[in-house]
mmCIF file of the N, C-alpha and C atoms, coordinates in Angstrom:
data_MODEL
# 
_entry.id   MODEL 
# 
loop_
_atom_site.group_PDB 
_atom_site.id 
_atom_site.type_symbol 
_atom_site.label_atom_id 
_atom_site.label_alt_id 
_atom_site.label_comp_id 
_atom_site.label_asym_id 
_atom_site.label_entity_id 
_atom_site.label_seq_id 
_atom_site.pdbx_PDB_ins_code 
_atom_site.Cartn_x 
_atom_site.Cartn_y 
_atom_site.Cartn_z 
_atom_site.occupancy 
_atom_site.B_iso_or_equiv 
_atom_site.pdbx_formal_charge 
_atom_site.auth_seq_id 
_atom_site.auth_comp_id 
_atom_site.auth_asym_id 
_atom_site.auth_atom_id 
_atom_site.pdbx_PDB_model_num 
ATOM 1   N N  . MET A 1 1  ? 0.838   -1.193 0.000   1.00 0.00 ? 1  MET A N  1 
ATOM 2   C CA . MET A 1 1  ? 0.000   0.000  0.000   1.00 0.00 ? 1  MET A CA 1 
ATOM 3   C C  . MET A 1 1  ? 0.876   1.247  0.000   1.00 0.00 ? 1  MET A C  1 
ATOM 4   N N  . ALA A 1 2  ? 1.236   1.656  -1.175  1.00 0.00 ? 2  ALA A N  1 
ATOM 5   C CA . ALA A 1 2  ? 2.058   2.850  -1.314  1.00 0.00 ? 2  ALA A CA 1 
ATOM 6   C C  . ALA A 1 2  ? 1.196   4.027  -1.731  1.00 0.00 ? 2  ALA A C  1 
ATOM 7   N N  . LEU A 1 3  ? 1.240   5.085  -0.932  1.00 0.00 ? 3  LEU A N  1 
ATOM 8   C CA . LEU A 1 3  ? 0.527   6.317  -1.277  1.00 0.00 ? 3  LEU A CA 1 
ATOM 9   C C  . LEU A 1 3  ? 1.484   7.247  -2.011  1.00 0.00 ? 3  LEU A C  1 
ATOM 10  N N  . THR A 1 4  ? 0.992   7.832  -3.090  1.00 0.00 ? 4  THR A N  1 
ATOM 11  C CA . THR A 1 4  ? 1.793   8.752  -3.886  1.00 0.00 ? 4  THR A CA 1 
ATOM 12  C C  . THR A 1 4  ? 0.970   10.001 -4.174  1.00 0.00 ? 4  THR A C  1 
ATOM 13  N N  . LYS A 1 5  ? 1.554   11.161 -3.891  1.00 0.00 ? 5  LYS A N  1 
ATOM 14  C CA . LYS A 1 5  ? 0.887   12.423 -4.210  1.00 0.00 ? 5  LYS A CA 1 
ATOM 15  C C  . LYS A 1 5  ? 1.456   12.958 -5.515  1.00 0.00 ? 5  LYS A C  1 
ATOM 16  N N  . HIS A 1 6  ? 0.561   13.365 -6.409  1.00 0.00 ? 6  HIS A N  1 
ATOM 17  C CA . HIS A 1 6  ? 0.956   13.914 -7.698  1.00 0.00 ? 6  HIS A CA 1 
ATOM 18  C C  . HIS A 1 6  ? 0.453   15.348 -7.813  1.00 0.00 ? 6  HIS A C  1 
ATOM 19  N N  . SER A 1 7  ? 1.185   16.143 -8.562  1.00 0.00 ? 7  SER A N  1 
ATOM 20  C CA . SER A 1 7  ? 0.778   17.525 -8.801  1.00 0.00 ? 7  SER A CA 1 
ATOM 21  C C  . SER A 1 7  ? 1.263   17.919 -10.186 1.00 0.00 ? 7  SER A C  1 
ATOM 22  N N  . GLU A 1 8  ? 0.426   18.681 -10.887 1.00 0.00 ? 8  GLU A N  1 
ATOM 23  C CA . GLU A 1 8  ? 0.820   19.157 -12.207 1.00 0.00 ? 8  GLU A CA 1 
ATOM 24  C C  . GLU A 1 8  ? 0.178   20.499 -12.480 1.00 0.00 ? 8  GLU A C  1 
ATOM 25  N N  . ILE A 1 9  ? 0.816   21.262 -13.343 1.00 0.00 ? 9  ILE A N  1 
ATOM 26  C CA . ILE A 1 9  ? 0.225   22.526 -13.783 1.00 0.00 ? 9  ILE A CA 1 
ATOM 27  C C  . ILE A 1 9  ? -0.851  22.195 -14.801 1.00 0.00 ? 9  ILE A C  1 
ATOM 28  N N  . ALA A 1 10 ? -2.052  22.670 -14.542 1.00 0.00 ? 10 ALA A N  1 
ATOM 29  C CA . ALA A 1 10 ? -3.166  22.411 -15.442 1.00 0.00 ? 10 ALA A CA 1 
ATOM 30  C C  . ALA A 1 10 ? -3.356  23.543 -16.442 1.00 0.00 ? 10 ALA A C  1 
ATOM 31  N N  . GLN A 1 11 ? -3.002  24.763 -16.029 1.00 0.00 ? 11 GLN A N  1 
ATOM 32  C CA . GLN A 1 11 ? -3.264  25.913 -16.898 1.00 0.00 ? 11 GLN A CA 1 
ATOM 33  C C  . GLN A 1 11 ? -2.436  27.111 -16.445 1.00 0.00 ? 11 GLN A C  1 
ATOM 34  N N  . ILE A 1 12 ? -1.946  27.875 -17.417 1.00 0.00 ? 12 ILE A N  1 
ATOM 35  C CA . ILE A 1 12 ? -1.296  29.163 -17.147 1.00 0.00 ? 12 ILE A CA 1 
ATOM 36  C C  . ILE A 1 12 ? -1.998  30.197 -18.007 1.00 0.00 ? 12 ILE A C  1 
ATOM 37  N N  . ILE A 1 13 ? -2.480  31.249 -17.360 1.00 0.00 ? 13 ILE A N  1 
ATOM 38  C CA . ILE A 1 13 ? -3.211  32.307 -18.071 1.00 0.00 ? 13 ILE A CA 1 
ATOM 39  C C  . ILE A 1 13 ? -2.497  33.632 -17.852 1.00 0.00 ? 13 ILE A C  1 
ATOM 40  N N  . PHE A 1 14 ? -2.331  34.384 -18.934 1.00 0.00 ? 14 PHE A N  1 
ATOM 41  C CA . PHE A 1 14 ? -1.785  35.738 -18.860 1.00 0.00 ? 14 PHE A CA 1 
ATOM 42  C C  . PHE A 1 14 ? -2.945  36.720 -19.014 1.00 0.00 ? 14 PHE A C  1 
ATOM 43  N N  . GLU A 1 15 ? -3.036  37.662 -18.091 1.00 0.00 ? 15 GLU A N  1 
ATOM 44  C CA . GLU A 1 15 ? -4.069  38.703 -18.147 1.00 0.00 ? 15 GLU A CA 1 
ATOM 45  C C  . GLU A 1 15 ? -3.426  39.962 -18.715 1.00 0.00 ? 15 GLU A C  1 
ATOM 46  N N  . PRO A 1 16 ? -3.687  40.283 -19.985 1.00 0.00 ? 16 PRO A N  1 
ATOM 47  C CA . PRO A 1 16 ? -2.984  41.398 -20.625 1.00 0.00 ? 16 PRO A CA 1 
ATOM 48  C C  . PRO A 1 16 ? -3.310  42.773 -20.040 1.00 0.00 ? 16 PRO A C  1 
ATOM 49  N N  . GLN A 1 17 ? -4.476  42.942 -19.464 1.00 0.00 ? 17 GLN A N  1 
ATOM 50  C CA . GLN A 1 17 ? -4.826  44.266 -18.920 1.00 0.00 ? 17 GLN A CA 1 
ATOM 51  C C  . GLN A 1 17 ? -4.030  44.604 -17.666 1.00 0.00 ? 17 GLN A C  1 
ATOM 52  N N  . THR A 1 18 ? -3.693  43.583 -16.861 1.00 0.00 ? 18 THR A N  1 
ATOM 53  C CA . THR A 1 18 ? -2.956  43.840 -15.622 1.00 0.00 ? 18 THR A CA 1 
ATOM 54  C C  . THR A 1 18 ? -1.531  43.301 -15.654 1.00 0.00 ? 18 THR A C  1 
ATOM 55  N N  . GLY A 1 19 ? -1.262  42.361 -16.565 1.00 0.00 ? 19 GLY A N  1 
ATOM 56  C CA . GLY A 1 19 ? 0.056   41.747 -16.638 1.00 0.00 ? 19 GLY A CA 1 
ATOM 57  C C  . GLY A 1 19 ? 0.228   40.551 -15.718 1.00 0.00 ? 19 GLY A C  1 
ATOM 58  N N  . HIS A 1 20 ? -0.790  40.207 -14.950 1.00 0.00 ? 20 HIS A N  1 
ATOM 59  C CA . HIS A 1 20 ? -0.694  39.081 -14.019 1.00 0.00 ? 20 HIS A CA 1 
ATOM 60  C C  . HIS A 1 20 ? -0.640  37.743 -14.753 1.00 0.00 ? 20 HIS A C  1 
ATOM 61  N N  . LEU A 1 21 ? 0.047   36.790 -14.123 1.00 0.00 ? 21 LEU A N  1 
ATOM 62  C CA . LEU A 1 21 ? -0.008  35.390 -14.540 1.00 0.00 ? 21 LEU A CA 1 
ATOM 63  C C  . LEU A 1 21 ? -0.826  34.642 -13.507 1.00 0.00 ? 21 LEU A C  1 
ATOM 64  N N  . PHE A 1 22 ? -1.718  33.787 -13.963 1.00 0.00 ? 22 PHE A N  1 
ATOM 65  C CA . PHE A 1 22 ? -2.526  32.946 -13.087 1.00 0.00 ? 22 PHE A CA 1 
ATOM 66  C C  . PHE A 1 22 ? -2.188  31.495 -13.397 1.00 0.00 ? 22 PHE A C  1 
ATOM 67  N N  . VAL A 1 23 ? -1.834  30.744 -12.361 1.00 0.00 ? 23 VAL A N  1 
ATOM 68  C CA . VAL A 1 23 ? -1.427  29.353 -12.531 1.00 0.00 ? 23 VAL A CA 1 
ATOM 69  C C  . VAL A 1 23 ? -2.398  28.466 -11.763 1.00 0.00 ? 23 VAL A C  1 
ATOM 70  N N  . LYS A 1 24 ? -2.951  27.489 -12.472 1.00 0.00 ? 24 LYS A N  1 
ATOM 71  C CA . LYS A 1 24 ? -3.873  26.515 -11.877 1.00 0.00 ? 24 LYS A CA 1 
ATOM 72  C C  . LYS A 1 24 ? -3.142  25.180 -11.788 1.00 0.00 ? 24 LYS A C  1 
ATOM 73  N N  . ARG A 1 25 ? -3.093  24.622 -10.576 1.00 0.00 ? 25 ARG A N  1 
ATOM 74  C CA . ARG A 1 25 ? -2.441  23.334 -10.350 1.00 0.00 ? 25 ARG A CA 1 
ATOM 75  C C  . ARG A 1 25 ? -3.485  22.289 -9.964  1.00 0.00 ? 25 ARG A C  1 
ATOM 76  N N  . ARG A 1 26 ? -3.259  21.081 -10.402 1.00 0.00 ? 26 ARG A N  1 
ATOM 77  C CA . ARG A 1 26 ? -4.121  19.947 -10.068 1.00 0.00 ? 26 ARG A CA 1 
ATOM 78  C C  . ARG A 1 26 ? -3.292  18.964 -9.262  1.00 0.00 ? 26 ARG A C  1 
ATOM 79  N N  . SER A 1 27 ? -3.841  18.506 -8.134  1.00 0.00 ? 27 SER A N  1 
ATOM 80  C CA . SER A 1 27 ? -3.159  17.523 -7.295  1.00 0.00 ? 27 SER A CA 1 
ATOM 81  C C  . SER A 1 27 ? -4.099  16.353 -7.030  1.00 0.00 ? 27 SER A C  1 
ATOM 82  N N  . TRP A 1 28 ? -3.514  15.180 -6.843  1.00 0.00 ? 28 TRP A N  1 
ATOM 83  C CA . TRP A 1 28 ? -4.307  13.997 -6.524  1.00 0.00 ? 28 TRP A CA 1 
ATOM 84  C C  . TRP A 1 28 ? -3.421  12.985 -5.800  1.00 0.00 ? 28 TRP A C  1 
ATOM 85  N N  . VAL A 1 29 ? -4.074  12.031 -5.141  1.00 0.00 ? 29 VAL A N  1 
ATOM 86  C CA . VAL A 1 29 ? -3.371  11.002 -4.383  1.00 0.00 ? 29 VAL A CA 1 
ATOM 87  C C  . VAL A 1 29 ? -3.744  9.638  -4.962  1.00 0.00 ? 29 VAL A C  1 
ATOM 88  N N  . GLU A 1 30 ? -2.716  8.809  -5.120  1.00 0.00 ? 30 GLU A N  1 
ATOM 89  C CA . GLU A 1 30 ? -2.931  7.451  -5.607  1.00 0.00 ? 30 GLU A CA 1 
ATOM 90  C C  . GLU A 1 30 ? -2.445  6.449  -4.567  1.00 0.00 ? 30 GLU A C  1 
ATOM 91  N N  . GLU A 1 31 ? -3.141  5.320  -4.513  1.00 0.00 ? 31 GLU A N  1 
ATOM 92  C CA . GLU A 1 31 ? -2.698  4.193  -3.701  1.00 0.00 ? 31 GLU A CA 1 
ATOM 93  C C  . GLU A 1 31 ? -2.472  3.029  -4.646  1.00 0.00 ? 31 GLU A C  1 
ATOM 94  N N  . ASP A 1 32 ? -1.243  2.592  -4.727  1.00 0.00 ? 32 ASP A N  1 
ATOM 95  C CA . ASP A 1 32 ? -0.862  1.516  -5.636  1.00 0.00 ? 32 ASP A CA 1 
ATOM 96  C C  . ASP A 1 32 ? -1.327  1.788  -7.071  1.00 0.00 ? 32 ASP A C  1 
ATOM 97  N N  . GLY A 1 33 ? -1.164  3.026  -7.521  1.00 0.00 ? 33 GLY A N  1 
ATOM 98  C CA . GLY A 1 33 ? -1.485  3.394  -8.884  1.00 0.00 ? 33 GLY A CA 1 
ATOM 99  C C  . GLY A 1 33 ? -2.942  3.705  -9.157  1.00 0.00 ? 33 GLY A C  1 
ATOM 100 N N  . VAL A 1 34 ? -3.791  3.660  -8.134  1.00 0.00 ? 34 VAL A N  1 
ATOM 101 C CA . VAL A 1 34 ? -5.220  3.945  -8.298  1.00 0.00 ? 34 VAL A CA 1 
ATOM 102 C C  . VAL A 1 34 ? -5.554  5.229  -7.539  1.00 0.00 ? 34 VAL A C  1 
ATOM 103 N N  . GLN A 1 35 ? -6.171  6.181  -8.232  1.00 0.00 ? 35 GLN A N  1 
ATOM 104 C CA . GLN A 1 35 ? -6.551  7.435  -7.590  1.00 0.00 ? 35 GLN A CA 1 
ATOM 105 C C  . GLN A 1 35 ? -7.595  7.154  -6.518  1.00 0.00 ? 35 GLN A C  1 
ATOM 106 N N  . ILE A 1 36 ? -7.355  7.653  -5.290  1.00 0.00 ? 36 ILE A N  1 
ATOM 107 C CA . ILE A 1 36 ? -8.252  7.329  -4.175  1.00 0.00 ? 36 ILE A CA 1 
ATOM 108 C C  . ILE A 1 36 ? -9.039  8.528  -3.649  1.00 0.00 ? 36 ILE A C  1 
ATOM 109 N N  . ALA A 1 37 ? -8.799  9.693  -4.207  1.00 0.00 ? 37 ALA A N  1 
ATOM 110 C CA . ALA A 1 37 ? -9.523  10.890 -3.765  1.00 0.00 ? 37 ALA A CA 1 
ATOM 111 C C  . ALA A 1 37 ? -9.738  11.798 -4.966  1.00 0.00 ? 37 ALA A C  1 
ATOM 112 N N  . PRO A 1 38 ? -10.763 12.649 -4.900  1.00 0.00 ? 38 PRO A N  1 
ATOM 113 C CA . PRO A 1 38 ? -10.982 13.583 -6.006  1.00 0.00 ? 38 PRO A CA 1 
ATOM 114 C C  . PRO A 1 38 ? -9.802  14.537 -6.173  1.00 0.00 ? 38 PRO A C  1 
ATOM 115 N N  . ASP A 1 39 ? -9.655  15.051 -7.383  1.00 0.00 ? 39 ASP A N  1 
ATOM 116 C CA . ASP A 1 39 ? -8.617  16.040 -7.640  1.00 0.00 ? 39 ASP A CA 1 
ATOM 117 C C  . ASP A 1 39 ? -8.812  17.254 -6.736  1.00 0.00 ? 39 ASP A C  1 
ATOM 118 N N  . SER A 1 40 ? -7.696  17.853 -6.381  1.00 0.00 ? 40 SER A N  1 
ATOM 119 C CA . SER A 1 40 ? -7.696  19.112 -5.653  1.00 0.00 ? 40 SER A CA 1 
ATOM 120 C C  . SER A 1 40 ? -7.121  20.165 -6.593  1.00 0.00 ? 40 SER A C  1 
ATOM 121 N N  . VAL A 1 41 ? -7.707  21.354 -6.594  1.00 0.00 ? 41 VAL A N  1 
ATOM 122 C CA . VAL A 1 41 ? -7.238  22.420 -7.476  1.00 0.00 ? 41 VAL A CA 1 
ATOM 123 C C  . VAL A 1 41 ? -6.750  23.593 -6.625  1.00 0.00 ? 41 VAL A C  1 
ATOM 124 N N  . HIS A 1 42 ? -5.604  24.140 -7.009  1.00 0.00 ? 42 HIS A N  1 
ATOM 125 C CA . HIS A 1 42 ? -5.024  25.281 -6.302  1.00 0.00 ? 42 HIS A CA 1 
ATOM 126 C C  . HIS A 1 42 ? -4.638  26.319 -7.350  1.00 0.00 ? 42 HIS A C  1 
ATOM 127 N N  . ARG A 1 43 ? -4.872  27.568 -7.034  1.00 0.00 ? 43 ARG A N  1 
ATOM 128 C CA . ARG A 1 43 ? -4.533  28.647 -7.974  1.00 0.00 ? 43 ARG A CA 1 
ATOM 129 C C  . ARG A 1 43 ? -3.586  29.643 -7.305  1.00 0.00 ? 43 ARG A C  1 
ATOM 130 N N  . ASP A 1 44 ? -2.643  30.127 -8.095  1.00 0.00 ? 44 ASP A N  1 
ATOM 131 C CA . ASP A 1 44 ? -1.711  31.174 -7.659  1.00 0.00 ? 44 ASP A CA 1 
ATOM 132 C C  . ASP A 1 44 ? -1.766  32.307 -8.668  1.00 0.00 ? 44 ASP A C  1 
ATOM 133 N N  . SER A 1 45 ? -1.471  33.510 -8.203  1.00 0.00 ? 45 SER A N  1 
ATOM 134 C CA . SER A 1 45 ? -1.343  34.646 -9.120  1.00 0.00 ? 45 SER A CA 1 
ATOM 135 C C  . SER A 1 45 ? 0.001   35.314 -8.866  1.00 0.00 ? 45 SER A C  1 
ATOM 136 N N  . PHE A 1 46 ? 0.576   35.819 -9.947  1.00 0.00 ? 46 PHE A N  1 
ATOM 137 C CA . PHE A 1 46 ? 1.898   36.426 -9.880  1.00 0.00 ? 46 PHE A CA 1 
ATOM 138 C C  . PHE A 1 46 ? 1.871   37.781 -10.574 1.00 0.00 ? 46 PHE A C  1 
ATOM 139 N N  . THR A 1 47 ? 2.560   38.741 -9.986  1.00 0.00 ? 47 THR A N  1 
ATOM 140 C CA . THR A 1 47 ? 2.596   40.096 -10.541 1.00 0.00 ? 47 THR A CA 1 
ATOM 141 C C  . THR A 1 47 ? 3.823   40.271 -11.434 1.00 0.00 ? 47 THR A C  1 
ATOM 142 N N  . PRO A 1 48 ? 3.718   41.123 -12.448 1.00 0.00 ? 48 PRO A N  1 
ATOM 143 C CA . PRO A 1 48 ? 4.841   41.339 -13.358 1.00 0.00 ? 48 PRO A CA 1 
ATOM 144 C C  . PRO A 1 48 ? 6.121   41.726 -12.610 1.00 0.00 ? 48 PRO A C  1 
ATOM 145 N N  . GLY A 1 49 ? 7.191   41.029 -12.937 1.00 0.00 ? 49 GLY A N  1 
ATOM 146 C CA . GLY A 1 49 ? 8.481   41.297 -12.313 1.00 0.00 ? 49 GLY A CA 1 
ATOM 147 C C  . GLY A 1 49 ? 8.722   40.523 -11.034 1.00 0.00 ? 49 GLY A C  1 
ATOM 148 N N  . GLN A 1 50 ? 7.728   39.780 -10.563 1.00 0.00 ? 50 GLN A N  1 
ATOM 149 C CA . GLN A 1 50 ? 7.878   39.009 -9.324  1.00 0.00 ? 50 GLN A CA 1 
ATOM 150 C C  . GLN A 1 50 ? 8.950   37.935 -9.507  1.00 0.00 ? 50 GLN A C  1 
ATOM 151 N N  . ASP A 1 51 ? 9.707   37.658 -8.443  1.00 0.00 ? 51 ASP A N  1 
ATOM 152 C CA . ASP A 1 51 ? 10.737  36.611 -8.473  1.00 0.00 ? 51 ASP A CA 1 
ATOM 153 C C  . ASP A 1 51 ? 10.056  35.243 -8.509  1.00 0.00 ? 51 ASP A C  1 
ATOM 154 N N  . LEU A 1 52 ? 10.300  34.504 -9.570  1.00 0.00 ? 52 LEU A N  1 
ATOM 155 C CA . LEU A 1 52 ? 9.678   33.189 -9.735  1.00 0.00 ? 52 LEU A CA 1 
ATOM 156 C C  . LEU A 1 52 ? 10.705  32.063 -9.689  1.00 0.00 ? 52 LEU A C  1 
ATOM 157 N N  . SER A 1 53 ? 11.866  32.330 -9.149  1.00 0.00 ? 53 SER A N  1 
ATOM 158 C CA . SER A 1 53 ? 12.942  31.341 -9.156  1.00 0.00 ? 53 SER A CA 1 
ATOM 159 C C  . SER A 1 53 ? 12.592  30.064 -8.392  1.00 0.00 ? 53 SER A C  1 
ATOM 160 N N  . ALA A 1 54 ? 11.645  30.125 -7.465  1.00 0.00 ? 54 ALA A N  1 
ATOM 161 C CA . ALA A 1 54 ? 11.264  28.942 -6.690  1.00 0.00 ? 54 ALA A CA 1 
ATOM 162 C C  . ALA A 1 54 ? 10.140  28.142 -7.355  1.00 0.00 ? 54 ALA A C  1 
ATOM 163 N N  . TYR A 1 55 ? 9.681   28.579 -8.506  1.00 0.00 ? 55 TYR A N  1 
ATOM 164 C CA . TYR A 1 55 ? 8.543   27.936 -9.163  1.00 0.00 ? 55 TYR A CA 1 
ATOM 165 C C  . TYR A 1 55 ? 8.984   27.108 -10.367 1.00 0.00 ? 55 TYR A C  1 
ATOM 166 N N  . GLU A 1 56 ? 8.056   26.332 -10.888 1.00 0.00 ? 56 GLU A N  1 
ATOM 167 C CA . GLU A 1 56 ? 8.330   25.426 -11.995 1.00 0.00 ? 56 GLU A CA 1 
ATOM 168 C C  . GLU A 1 56 ? 8.866   26.180 -13.214 1.00 0.00 ? 56 GLU A C  1 
ATOM 169 N N  . SER A 1 57 ? 9.622   25.460 -14.025 1.00 0.00 ? 57 SER A N  1 
ATOM 170 C CA . SER A 1 57 ? 10.201  26.077 -15.221 1.00 0.00 ? 57 SER A CA 1 
ATOM 171 C C  . SER A 1 57 ? 9.118   26.547 -16.188 1.00 0.00 ? 57 SER A C  1 
ATOM 172 N N  . GLU A 1 58 ? 7.966   25.864 -16.226 1.00 0.00 ? 58 GLU A N  1 
ATOM 173 C CA . GLU A 1 58 ? 6.879   26.298 -17.108 1.00 0.00 ? 58 GLU A CA 1 
ATOM 174 C C  . GLU A 1 58 ? 6.375   27.688 -16.728 1.00 0.00 ? 58 GLU A C  1 
ATOM 175 N N  . VAL A 1 59 ? 6.297   27.952 -15.427 1.00 0.00 ? 59 VAL A N  1 
ATOM 176 C CA . VAL A 1 59 ? 5.857   29.265 -14.945 1.00 0.00 ? 59 VAL A CA 1 
ATOM 177 C C  . VAL A 1 59 ? 6.909   30.316 -15.283 1.00 0.00 ? 59 VAL A C  1 
ATOM 178 N N  . GLN A 1 60 ? 8.174   30.000 -15.084 1.00 0.00 ? 60 GLN A N  1 
ATOM 179 C CA . GLN A 1 60 ? 9.255   30.927 -15.394 1.00 0.00 ? 60 GLN A CA 1 
ATOM 180 C C  . GLN A 1 60 ? 9.313   31.236 -16.889 1.00 0.00 ? 60 GLN A C  1 
ATOM 181 N N  . THR A 1 61 ? 9.089   30.216 -17.718 1.00 0.00 ? 61 THR A N  1 
ATOM 182 C CA . THR A 1 61 ? 9.103   30.409 -19.170 1.00 0.00 ? 61 THR A CA 1 
ATOM 183 C C  . THR A 1 61 ? 7.954   31.315 -19.608 1.00 0.00 ? 61 THR A C  1 
ATOM 184 N N  . ALA A 1 62 ? 6.764   31.082 -19.054 1.00 0.00 ? 62 ALA A N  1 
ATOM 185 C CA . ALA A 1 62 ? 5.610   31.929 -19.395 1.00 0.00 ? 62 ALA A CA 1 
ATOM 186 C C  . ALA A 1 62 ? 5.867   33.370 -18.978 1.00 0.00 ? 62 ALA A C  1 
ATOM 187 N N  . ALA A 1 63 ? 6.420   33.564 -17.782 1.00 0.00 ? 63 ALA A N  1 
ATOM 188 C CA . ALA A 1 63 ? 6.716   34.922 -17.318 1.00 0.00 ? 63 ALA A CA 1 
ATOM 189 C C  . ALA A 1 63 ? 7.748   35.595 -18.213 1.00 0.00 ? 63 ALA A C  1 
ATOM 190 N N  . ALA A 1 64 ? 8.774   34.875 -18.607 1.00 0.00 ? 64 ALA A N  1 
ATOM 191 C CA . ALA A 1 64 ? 9.800   35.453 -19.477 1.00 0.00 ? 64 ALA A CA 1 
ATOM 192 C C  . ALA A 1 64 ? 9.210   35.865 -20.824 1.00 0.00 ? 64 ALA A C  1 
ATOM 193 N N  . PHE A 1 65 ? 8.235   35.112 -21.302 1.00 0.00 ? 65 PHE A N  1 
ATOM 194 C CA . PHE A 1 65 ? 7.602   35.416 -22.575 1.00 0.00 ? 65 PHE A CA 1 
ATOM 195 C C  . PHE A 1 65 ? 6.661   36.623 -22.473 1.00 0.00 ? 65 PHE A C  1 
ATOM 196 N N  . PHE A 1 66 ? 5.818   36.632 -21.454 1.00 0.00 ? 66 PHE A N  1 
ATOM 197 C CA . PHE A 1 66 ? 4.786   37.666 -21.340 1.00 0.00 ? 66 PHE A CA 1 
ATOM 198 C C  . PHE A 1 66 ? 5.257   38.937 -20.648 1.00 0.00 ? 66 PHE A C  1 
ATOM 199 N N  . TRP A 1 67 ? 6.155   38.824 -19.691 1.00 0.00 ? 67 TRP A N  1 
ATOM 200 C CA . TRP A 1 67 ? 6.568   39.990 -18.922 1.00 0.00 ? 67 TRP A CA 1 
ATOM 201 C C  . TRP A 1 67 ? 7.711   40.723 -19.620 1.00 0.00 ? 67 TRP A C  1 
ATOM 202 N N  . THR A 1 68 ? 7.377   41.398 -20.666 1.00 0.00 ? 68 THR A N  1 
ATOM 203 C CA . THR A 1 68 ? 8.348   42.234 -21.365 1.00 0.00 ? 68 THR A CA 1 
ATOM 204 C C  . THR A 1 68 ? 8.679   43.432 -20.477 1.00 0.00 ? 68 THR A C  1 
ATOM 205 N N  . PRO A 1 69 ? 9.761   44.140 -20.759 1.00 0.00 ? 69 PRO A N  1 
ATOM 206 C CA . PRO A 1 69 ? 10.069  45.348 -19.981 1.00 0.00 ? 69 PRO A CA 1 
ATOM 207 C C  . PRO A 1 69 ? 8.902   46.346 -19.995 1.00 0.00 ? 69 PRO A C  1 
ATOM 208 N N  . GLU A 1 70 ? 8.174   46.413 -21.111 1.00 0.00 ? 70 GLU A N  1 
ATOM 209 C CA . GLU A 1 70 ? 7.032   47.332 -21.209 1.00 0.00 ? 70 GLU A CA 1 
ATOM 210 C C  . GLU A 1 70 ? 5.892   46.912 -20.274 1.00 0.00 ? 70 GLU A C  1 
ATOM 211 N N  . VAL A 1 71 ? 5.628   45.608 -20.184 1.00 0.00 ? 71 VAL A N  1 
ATOM 212 C CA . VAL A 1 71 ? 4.566   45.107 -19.297 1.00 0.00 ? 71 VAL A CA 1 
ATOM 213 C C  . VAL A 1 71 ? 4.922   45.377 -17.844 1.00 0.00 ? 71 VAL A C  1 
ATOM 214 N N  . ILE A 1 72 ? 6.172   45.133 -17.475 1.00 0.00 ? 72 ILE A N  1 
ATOM 215 C CA . ILE A 1 72 ? 6.613   45.369 -16.094 1.00 0.00 ? 72 ILE A CA 1 
ATOM 216 C C  . ILE A 1 72 ? 6.544   46.850 -15.761 1.00 0.00 ? 72 ILE A C  1 
ATOM 217 N N  . ALA A 1 73 ? 6.998   47.707 -16.671 1.00 0.00 ? 73 ALA A N  1 
ATOM 218 C CA . ALA A 1 73 ? 6.951   49.162 -16.440 1.00 0.00 ? 73 ALA A CA 1 
ATOM 219 C C  . ALA A 1 73 ? 5.516   49.655 -16.310 1.00 0.00 ? 73 ALA A C  1 
ATOM 220 N N  . ALA A 1 74 ? 4.621   49.144 -17.156 1.00 0.00 ? 74 ALA A N  1 
ATOM 221 C CA . ALA A 1 74 ? 3.200   49.558 -17.076 1.00 0.00 ? 74 ALA A CA 1 
ATOM 222 C C  . ALA A 1 74 ? 2.603   49.122 -15.748 1.00 0.00 ? 74 ALA A C  1 
ATOM 223 N N  . TYR A 1 75 ? 2.930   47.932 -15.289 1.00 0.00 ? 75 TYR A N  1 
ATOM 224 C CA . TYR A 1 75 ? 2.406   47.455 -13.999 1.00 0.00 ? 75 TYR A CA 1 
ATOM 225 C C  . TYR A 1 75 ? 2.927   48.343 -12.864 1.00 0.00 ? 75 TYR A C  1 
ATOM 226 N N  . LYS A 1 76 ? 4.220   48.635 -12.869 1.00 0.00 ? 76 LYS A N  1 
ATOM 227 C CA . LYS A 1 76 ? 4.799   49.462 -11.802 1.00 0.00 ? 76 LYS A CA 1 
ATOM 228 C C  . LYS A 1 76 ? 4.219   50.873 -11.819 1.00 0.00 ? 76 LYS A C  1 
ATOM 229 N N  . SER A 1 77 ? 3.958   51.409 -12.996 1.00 0.00 ? 77 SER A N  1 
ATOM 230 C CA . SER A 1 77 ? 3.391   52.768 -13.065 1.00 0.00 ? 77 SER A CA 1 
ATOM 231 C C  . SER A 1 77 ? 1.972   52.808 -12.507 1.00 0.00 ? 77 SER A C  1 
ATOM 232 N N  . ARG A 1 78 ? 1.235   51.741 -12.670 1.00 0.00 ? 78 ARG A N  1 
ATOM 233 C CA . ARG A 1 78 ? -0.128  51.679 -12.106 1.00 0.00 ? 78 ARG A CA 1 
ATOM 234 C C  . ARG A 1 78 ? -0.109  51.565 -10.596 1.00 0.00 ? 78 ARG A C  1 
ATOM 235 N N  . GLN A 1 79 ? 0.970   51.044 -10.028 1.00 0.00 ? 79 GLN A N  1 
ATOM 236 C CA . GLN A 1 79 ? 1.059   50.860 -8.576  1.00 0.00 ? 79 GLN A CA 1 
ATOM 237 C C  . GLN A 1 79 ? 1.329   52.168 -7.853  1.00 0.00 ? 79 GLN A C  1 
ATOM 238 N N  . THR A 1 80 ? 1.835   53.168 -8.540  1.00 0.00 ? 80 THR A N  1 
ATOM 239 C CA . THR A 1 80 ? 2.169   54.431 -7.892  1.00 0.00 ? 80 THR A CA 1 
ATOM 240 C C  . THR A 1 80 ? 1.011   55.433 -7.926  1.00 0.00 ? 80 THR A C  1 
ATOM 241 N N  . LEU A 1 81 ? -0.091  55.045 -8.574  1.00 0.00 ? 81 LEU A N  1 
ATOM 242 C CA . LEU A 1 81 ? -1.245  55.952 -8.669  1.00 0.00 ? 81 LEU A CA 1 
ATOM 243 C C  . LEU A 1 81 ? -2.018  55.995 -7.374  1.00 0.00 ? 81 LEU A C  1 
# 
């Protein structure tokens, strides 16, 4: 009877109006290769320019693609209003 917890990124969404990245993760538990509980869903949001070094490479790649210097500057300028 081996219990194994699994987790994967289900979706990454870029919100162009604010520059935020939203990451949806799916987690589940298996016993001897059979899922024994319903999926659990967790969501995170990240602001442009945020340090993502502790997160999955998929999240870092999406941020590098979407968070151009212009997106980061626009986000920072909105924060000072």
